[in-house]
C-alpha positions in Angstrom: 74.4 114.6 86.5 73.3 117.8 88.3 75.6 119.8 90.5 75.9 118.7 94.1 74.8 121.4 96.5 76.2 121.8 100.0 72.7 121.0 101.5 72.5 117.8 99.4 75.9 116.8 100.6 75.0 117.4 104.3 71.8 115.4 103.8 73.7 112.6 102.2 76.0 112.3 105.2 73.0 112.5 107.5 71.4 109.6 105.5 74.6 107.6 106.0 74.4 108.2 109.7 70.7 107.1 109.7 71.8 103.8 108.0 74.4 103.3 110.8 71.6 103.9 113.4 69.6 101.2 111.6 66.9 103.8 110.9 67.1 103.4 107.1 67.8 100.4 104.9 71.1 100.1 103.2 70.5 101.4 99.6 72.7 98.8 98.1 71.1 95.8 99.8 67.8 97.1 100.9 68.3 95.5 104.3 68.4 97.3 107.6 71.4 96.5 109.7 72.0 96.4 113.4 72.9 99.8 114.8 76.5 100.7 114.4 77.0 103.5 116.9 80.7 103.8 116.1 79.8 104.4 112.4 77.1 106.9 113.4 79.5 108.7 115.7 82.0 108.9 112.9 79.4 110.5 110.6 78.5 113.0 113.3 82.3 113.8 113.7 82.6 114.4 110.0 79.6 116.7 109.9 81.0 118.6 112.9 84.3 119.0 111.2 82.5 120.2 108.0 80.5 122.7 110.1 83.6 124.0 111.8 85.7 124.3 108.6 82.9 126.1 106.6 81.9 128.5 109.4 81.6 132.0 108.0 81.3 130.7 104.4 77.8 129.4 104.4 74.5 131.0 103.4 72.0 131.3 106.3 70.0 128.4 104.9 73.1 126.2 104.6 74.1 127.0 108.2 70.6 126.3 109.5 70.6 122.9 107.7 73.9 121.7 109.1 73.1 123.0 112.6 69.7 121.2 112.5 71.1 118.0 111.1 73.8 117.9 113.8 71.3 118.6 116.5 69.0 115.8 115.4 71.8 113.3 114.9 73.3 114.1 118.3 69.9 113.6 120.0 69.5 110.4 118.0 72.9 109.2 119.2 72.0 109.8 122.8 68.7 107.9 122.3 70.5 105.0 120.6 73.1 104.9 123.4 70.3 104.6 125.9 68.8 101.7 124.1 66.3 103.7 122.1 64.8 105.7 125.0 63.8 109.2 124.0 65.8 112.2 125.3 63.5 114.3 127.5 63.3 117.9 126.5 64.8 117.4 123.0 
């Protein structure tokens, strides 16, 4: 098993959020589930906590990845909360 990188860990958490949004199928069952906004929100909160606790200790690339992932997930959360309507200006 190869060593887990910070970026791979962040992307894994983002994939879990995508599963909660219903955007990706569950890897275990292969089925897409109904959106679970509470689960997606929890993943966003975990990533936010991770970003806060690692601030100042990340490489530029790692910081950019977590900031971009959080931005995209937050926009997706707003869209999902509006019934899938895109966020204008995002």
